[in-house]
One Martini backbone bead per residue (centre of mass of N, CA, C, O) as a GRO file, in nm:
protein
  298
    1UNK     BB    1   2.632  -0.785   2.767
    2UNK     BB    2   2.366  -0.887   2.630
    3UNK     BB    3   2.263  -1.202   2.556
    4UNK     BB    4   1.968  -1.098   2.451
    5UNK     BB    5   1.779  -0.966   2.171
    6UNK     BB    6   1.461  -0.824   2.113
    7UNK     BB    7   1.248  -0.786   1.829
    8UNK     BB    8   0.960  -0.583   1.817
    9UNK     BB    9   0.670  -0.588   1.595
   10UNK     BB   10   0.402  -0.369   1.583
   11UNK     BB   11   0.496  -0.318   1.283
   12UNK     BB   12   0.580  -0.455   0.960
   13UNK     BB   13   0.513  -0.325   0.711
   14UNK     BB   14   0.500  -0.388   0.385
   15UNK     BB   15   0.809  -0.537   0.348
   16UNK     BB   16   0.960  -0.753   0.588
   17UNK     BB   17   1.278  -0.922   0.567
   18UNK     BB   18   1.488  -1.188   0.578
   19UNK     BB   19   1.830  -1.161   0.457
   20UNK     BB   20   2.083  -1.278   0.237
   21UNK     BB   21   2.278  -1.437  -0.011
   22UNK     BB   22   2.137  -1.703  -0.042
   23UNK     BB   23   2.065  -1.996  -0.263
   24UNK     BB   24   2.332  -2.133  -0.365
   25UNK     BB   25   2.305  -2.421  -0.590
   26UNK     BB   26   1.960  -2.474  -0.632
   27UNK     BB   27   1.845  -2.414  -0.925
   28UNK     BB   28   1.841  -2.711  -1.048
   29UNK     BB   29   1.584  -2.764  -0.830
   30UNK     BB   30   1.392  -2.494  -0.840
   31UNK     BB   31   1.539  -2.287  -0.649
   32UNK     BB   32   1.542  -1.990  -0.554
   33UNK     BB   33   1.774  -1.767  -0.450
   34UNK     BB   34   1.726  -1.510  -0.327
   35UNK     BB   35   1.780  -1.252  -0.126
   36UNK     BB   36   1.916  -0.972  -0.165
   37UNK     BB   37   1.878  -0.703  -0.389
   38UNK     BB   38   2.092  -0.508  -0.234
   39UNK     BB   39   2.405  -0.601  -0.185
   40UNK     BB   40   2.564  -0.343  -0.125
   41UNK     BB   41   2.404  -0.240   0.124
   42UNK     BB   42   2.415  -0.496   0.298
   43UNK     BB   43   2.726  -0.520   0.313
   44UNK     BB   44   2.779  -0.242   0.437
   45UNK     BB   45   2.624  -0.281   0.701
   46UNK     BB   46   2.806  -0.519   0.794
   47UNK     BB   47   3.080  -0.376   0.773
   48UNK     BB   48   3.038  -0.155   0.988
   49UNK     BB   49   3.004  -0.409   1.211
   50UNK     BB   50   3.192  -0.655   1.143
   51UNK     BB   51   3.045  -0.857   0.977
   52UNK     BB   52   2.975  -1.105   0.812
   53UNK     BB   53   2.851  -1.130   0.491
   54UNK     BB   54   2.634  -1.369   0.585
   55UNK     BB   55   2.473  -1.189   0.749
   56UNK     BB   56   2.183  -1.102   0.832
   57UNK     BB   57   1.902  -0.899   0.723
   58UNK     BB   58   1.687  -0.632   0.688
   59UNK     BB   59   1.431  -0.591   0.448
   60UNK     BB   60   1.302  -0.267   0.361
   61UNK     BB   61   0.987  -0.160   0.210
   62UNK     BB   62   0.908   0.178   0.196
   63UNK     BB   63   0.735   0.067   0.454
   64UNK     BB   64   0.808   0.066   0.773
   65UNK     BB   65   0.861  -0.042   1.076
   66UNK     BB   66   0.808  -0.119   1.427
   67UNK     BB   67   1.081  -0.122   1.670
   68UNK     BB   68   1.159  -0.300   1.968
   69UNK     BB   69   1.416  -0.298   2.208
   70UNK     BB   70   1.536  -0.502   2.484
   71UNK     BB   71   1.840  -0.410   2.419
   72UNK     BB   72   2.170  -0.393   2.364
   73UNK     BB   73   2.298  -0.255   2.046
   74UNK     BB   74   2.417  -0.268   1.715
   75UNK     BB   75   2.357  -0.067   1.422
   76UNK     BB   76   2.273  -0.051   1.059
   77UNK     BB   77   2.197   0.179   0.786
   78UNK     BB   78   2.125   0.096   0.435
   79UNK     BB   79   2.014   0.288   0.160
   80UNK     BB   80   1.728   0.386   0.179
   81UNK     BB   81   1.532   0.679   0.255
   82UNK     BB   82   1.287   0.636   0.535
   83UNK     BB   83   1.299   0.815   0.782
   84UNK     BB   84   1.455   0.745   1.039
   85UNK     BB   85   1.372   0.670   1.395
   86UNK     BB   86   1.490   0.728   1.727
   87UNK     BB   87   1.236   0.762   1.864
   88UNK     BB   88   1.229   1.123   1.820
   89UNK     BB   89   1.489   1.086   1.640
   90UNK     BB   90   1.697   1.089   1.407
   91UNK     BB   91   1.846   0.823   1.224
   92UNK     BB   92   2.134   0.735   1.132
   93UNK     BB   93   2.327   0.667   0.846
   94UNK     BB   94   2.614   0.502   0.774
   95UNK     BB   95   2.634   0.394   1.085
   96UNK     BB   96   2.685   0.351   1.401
   97UNK     BB   97   2.425   0.232   1.633
   98UNK     BB   98   2.292   0.273   1.954
   99UNK     BB   99   2.093   0.052   2.140
  100UNK     BB  100   1.841   0.045   2.383
  101UNK     BB  101   1.636  -0.032   2.613
  102UNK     BB  102   1.325   0.064   2.454
  103UNK     BB  103   1.390   0.129   2.185
  104UNK     BB  104   1.262   0.299   1.886
  105UNK     BB  105   1.211   0.198   1.547
  106UNK     BB  106   1.127   0.413   1.270
  107UNK     BB  107   0.933   0.514   0.981
  108UNK     BB  108   0.870   0.717   0.693
  109UNK     BB  109   0.926   0.884   0.443
  110UNK     BB  110   1.021   0.887   0.111
  111UNK     BB  111   1.315   1.016  -0.028
  112UNK     BB  112   1.489   0.756  -0.133
  113UNK     BB  113   1.421   0.484  -0.283
  114UNK     BB  114   1.316   0.137  -0.154
  115UNK     BB  115   1.563  -0.002   0.020
  116UNK     BB  116   1.642  -0.100   0.352
  117UNK     BB  117   1.921  -0.195   0.570
  118UNK     BB  118   1.936  -0.402   0.867
  119UNK     BB  119   2.194  -0.426   1.091
  120UNK     BB  120   2.347  -0.655   1.337
  121UNK     BB  121   2.550  -0.697   1.613
  122UNK     BB  122   2.537  -1.046   1.562
  123UNK     BB  123   2.341  -1.342   1.636
  124UNK     BB  124   2.102  -1.508   1.474
  125UNK     BB  125   1.787  -1.665   1.580
  126UNK     BB  126   1.747  -1.899   1.329
  127UNK     BB  127   1.594  -2.079   1.064
  128UNK     BB  128   1.726  -2.267   0.827
  129UNK     BB  129   1.733  -2.311   0.455
  130UNK     BB  130   1.960  -2.410   0.259
  131UNK     BB  131   2.179  -2.211   0.401
  132UNK     BB  132   1.931  -2.007   0.464
  133UNK     BB  133   1.723  -1.715   0.583
  134UNK     BB  134   1.559  -1.657   0.337
  135UNK     BB  135   1.289  -1.513   0.213
  136UNK     BB  136   1.026  -1.673   0.002
  137UNK     BB  137   0.733  -1.692  -0.168
  138UNK     BB  138   0.803  -1.957  -0.331
  139UNK     BB  139   0.862  -2.143  -0.054
  140UNK     BB  140   0.739  -2.048   0.197
  141UNK     BB  141   0.699  -1.997   0.544
  142UNK     BB  142   0.764  -2.284   0.673
  143UNK     BB  143   1.082  -2.280   0.613
  144UNK     BB  144   1.087  -1.955   0.728
  145UNK     BB  145   0.900  -1.850   0.987
  146UNK     BB  146   1.084  -1.573   1.077
  147UNK     BB  147   1.141  -1.408   0.782
  148UNK     BB  148   0.849  -1.289   0.804
  149UNK     BB  149   0.707  -0.996   0.888
  150UNK     BB  150   0.481  -0.938   1.152
  151UNK     BB  151   0.261  -0.876   1.368
  152UNK     BB  152   0.443  -0.945   1.661
  153UNK     BB  153   0.709  -1.005   1.591
  154UNK     BB  154   1.011  -1.201   1.687
  155UNK     BB  155   1.355  -1.129   1.723
  156UNK     BB  156   1.671  -1.295   1.784
  157UNK     BB  157   1.979  -1.159   1.934
  158UNK     BB  158   2.327  -1.210   1.978
  159UNK     BB  159   2.534  -1.000   2.096
  160UNK     BB  160   2.824  -0.827   2.029
  161UNK     BB  161   3.081  -0.662   2.067
  162UNK     BB  162   3.169  -0.362   2.025
  163UNK     BB  163   3.247  -0.130   1.787
  164UNK     BB  164   3.382   0.110   1.635
  165UNK     BB  165   3.316   0.397   1.518
  166UNK     BB  166   3.135   0.442   1.201
  167UNK     BB  167   3.158   0.667   0.908
  168UNK     BB  168   3.004   0.757   0.618
  169UNK     BB  169   3.039   0.967   0.390
  170UNK     BB  170   2.854   1.138   0.169
  171UNK     BB  171   3.038   1.066  -0.089
  172UNK     BB  172   3.004   0.739  -0.029
  173UNK     BB  173   2.708   0.760  -0.092
  174UNK     BB  174   2.440   0.669  -0.241
  175UNK     BB  175   2.215   0.740  -0.503
  176UNK     BB  176   1.842   0.767  -0.596
  177UNK     BB  177   1.718   0.818  -0.870
  178UNK     BB  178   1.424   0.810  -1.075
  179UNK     BB  179   1.656   0.763  -1.292
  180UNK     BB  180   1.810   0.478  -1.447
  181UNK     BB  181   2.114   0.347  -1.566
  182UNK     BB  182   2.130   0.022  -1.722
  183UNK     BB  183   2.333  -0.244  -1.761
  184UNK     BB  184   2.370  -0.474  -2.043
  185UNK     BB  185   2.344  -0.785  -2.184
  186UNK     BB  186   2.309  -1.001  -2.413
  187UNK     BB  187   2.087  -1.234  -2.480
  188UNK     BB  188   2.018  -1.544  -2.610
  189UNK     BB  189   1.764  -1.392  -2.795
  190UNK     BB  190   1.860  -1.125  -2.929
  191UNK     BB  191   1.860  -1.211  -3.250
  192UNK     BB  192   1.533  -1.247  -3.258
  193UNK     BB  193   1.529  -0.949  -3.273
  194UNK     BB  194   1.466  -0.671  -3.409
  195UNK     BB  195   1.615  -0.377  -3.477
  196UNK     BB  196   1.372  -0.207  -3.392
  197UNK     BB  197   1.325  -0.325  -3.111
  198UNK     BB  198   1.607  -0.276  -3.002
  199UNK     BB  199   1.608   0.030  -3.044
  200UNK     BB  200   1.365   0.084  -2.857
  201UNK     BB  201   1.486  -0.033  -2.594
  202UNK     BB  202   1.756   0.173  -2.599
  203UNK     BB  203   1.576   0.469  -2.650
  204UNK     BB  204   1.398   0.415  -2.388
  205UNK     BB  205   1.187   0.461  -2.131
  206UNK     BB  206   1.092   0.285  -1.828
  207UNK     BB  207   0.824   0.185  -1.617
  208UNK     BB  208   0.752   0.112  -1.302
  209UNK     BB  209   0.528  -0.099  -1.167
  210UNK     BB  210   0.297  -0.201  -0.919
  211UNK     BB  211   0.352  -0.522  -1.001
  212UNK     BB  212   0.603  -0.523  -0.850
  213UNK     BB  213   0.872  -0.740  -0.716
  214UNK     BB  214   1.096  -0.986  -0.612
  215UNK     BB  215   1.062  -1.135  -0.887
  216UNK     BB  216   0.979  -0.858  -1.053
  217UNK     BB  217   0.996  -0.608  -1.306
  218UNK     BB  218   0.745  -0.430  -1.445
  219UNK     BB  219   0.689  -0.280  -1.758
  220UNK     BB  220   0.478  -0.056  -1.916
  221UNK     BB  221   0.629  -0.050  -2.186
  222UNK     BB  222   0.613  -0.152  -2.498
  223UNK     BB  223   0.723  -0.318  -2.781
  224UNK     BB  224   0.731  -0.222  -3.088
  225UNK     BB  225   0.656  -0.468  -3.318
  226UNK     BB  226   0.629  -0.722  -3.160
  227UNK     BB  227   0.693  -1.073  -3.247
  228UNK     BB  228   0.608  -1.365  -3.148
  229UNK     BB  229   0.676  -1.674  -3.096
  230UNK     BB  230   0.517  -1.973  -3.100
  231UNK     BB  231   0.790  -2.118  -2.988
  232UNK     BB  232   0.935  -2.164  -2.656
  233UNK     BB  233   1.183  -2.284  -2.480
  234UNK     BB  234   1.241  -2.367  -2.175
  235UNK     BB  235   1.466  -2.167  -1.975
  236UNK     BB  236   1.715  -2.041  -1.812
  237UNK     BB  237   1.733  -1.824  -1.521
  238UNK     BB  238   1.834  -1.506  -1.377
  239UNK     BB  239   1.919  -1.258  -1.209
  240UNK     BB  240   1.849  -1.002  -1.466
  241UNK     BB  241   1.662  -1.110  -1.652
  242UNK     BB  242   1.511  -1.019  -1.973
  243UNK     BB  243   1.189  -1.046  -2.053
  244UNK     BB  244   0.938  -1.110  -2.318
  245UNK     BB  245   0.632  -1.094  -2.376
  246UNK     BB  246   0.374  -1.145  -2.600
  247UNK     BB  247   0.304  -0.822  -2.552
  248UNK     BB  248   0.599  -0.673  -2.520
  249UNK     BB  249   0.677  -0.700  -2.210
  250UNK     BB  250   0.903  -0.623  -1.986
  251UNK     BB  251   1.105  -0.832  -1.753
  252UNK     BB  252   1.278  -0.803  -1.445
  253UNK     BB  253   1.451  -1.034  -1.287
  254UNK     BB  254   1.477  -1.159  -0.961
  255UNK     BB  255   1.553  -1.343  -0.679
  256UNK     BB  256   1.240  -1.483  -0.677
  257UNK     BB  257   1.257  -1.621  -0.931
  258UNK     BB  258   1.234  -1.840  -1.137
  259UNK     BB  259   1.452  -2.086  -1.311
  260UNK     BB  260   1.235  -2.082  -1.549
  261UNK     BB  261   1.143  -1.995  -1.901
  262UNK     BB  262   0.946  -1.901  -2.213
  263UNK     BB  263   1.065  -1.635  -2.259
  264UNK     BB  264   1.245  -1.420  -2.414
  265UNK     BB  265   1.598  -1.321  -2.388
  266UNK     BB  266   1.726  -1.009  -2.431
  267UNK     BB  267   1.864  -0.963  -2.138
  268UNK     BB  268   2.129  -0.870  -1.888
  269UNK     BB  269   2.195  -0.763  -1.589
  270UNK     BB  270   2.433  -0.643  -1.423
  271UNK     BB  271   2.529  -0.714  -1.114
  272UNK     BB  272   2.612  -0.418  -1.027
  273UNK     BB  273   2.307  -0.308  -1.123
  274UNK     BB  274   2.099  -0.448  -0.935
  275UNK     BB  275   2.108  -0.247  -0.701
  276UNK     BB  276   1.984  -0.011  -0.860
  277UNK     BB  277   1.724  -0.156  -0.938
  278UNK     BB  278   1.621  -0.214  -0.637
  279UNK     BB  279   1.575   0.120  -0.592
  280UNK     BB  280   1.330   0.103  -0.751
  281UNK     BB  281   1.006   0.239  -0.796
  282UNK     BB  282   0.705   0.302  -0.853
  283UNK     BB  283   0.742   0.533  -1.136
  284UNK     BB  284   1.005   0.479  -1.213
  285UNK     BB  285   1.298   0.492  -1.428
  286UNK     BB  286   1.446   0.316  -1.715
  287UNK     BB  287   1.768   0.278  -1.880
  288UNK     BB  288   1.923   0.100  -2.133
  289UNK     BB  289   2.264  -0.043  -2.169
  290UNK     BB  290   2.485  -0.166  -2.399
  291UNK     BB  291   2.733  -0.418  -2.339
  292UNK     BB  292   3.026  -0.560  -2.352
  293UNK     BB  293   3.196  -0.799  -2.189
  294UNK     BB  294   3.471  -0.610  -2.193
  295UNK     BB  295   3.271  -0.357  -2.058
  296UNK     BB  296   3.162  -0.417  -1.761
  297UNK     BB  297   3.367  -0.201  -1.595
  298UNK     BB  298   3.277   0.090  -1.727
   0.00000   0.00000   0.00000
């Protein structure tokens, strides 16, 4: 087995970053959680390779990079279908894939979803910050200098011995329709909204705007007849919090969001549904469904 494999990025893609499970436990100090947006896909990619759940992955958004591998290793791709190709042939997803020295991995058109996760069987040679390798625009590149991929970036991985071939069947793989139904719990300021506004929120579809990013998804349609409060005390927020701006526009906060905010918190996306939310892209639609705490697993 090669002692070390280098991934050379001749093209970085739209937004390609190293992510893991994030910086848990530092939100009280104003540090965003960061980490993968679709935890389910990232964990599955690592599971296929028998990596620990905490192993970093590449999070690739919409337009993928071009990666040349310097040596042999095993990889797995899970999540969005961005038409991956190994050399000149389609690269399979949801299974172990062997890469050889000189192999090139590239991506094409978006078939479904928004983010695909690339796991590698091995130990990543990266600089952590606060126990995480995750890049976050909120924290700046200097803290994790290798975790945001640029043109000619190079990542080094020490590969581990190969594991047995594993393939997830088609029926076990998630699908990513252009409209998703997302379950939410009532937020802390839920009762401050009128019944009319609440009814409008849960009976209409909302469109993901192009201004969306890892900090949050901005929704195009405003809440009719929403009247903002004159003063709202800045309060804690978590990934999945849905705030409503003074203009009545909902924002679904994600992993890179600030840790406190002054907009009222209408609802919170269930953790299990954040993965579905993360696979929506600009132009896709979302419909929210209110569940009671004892119905979270329904």
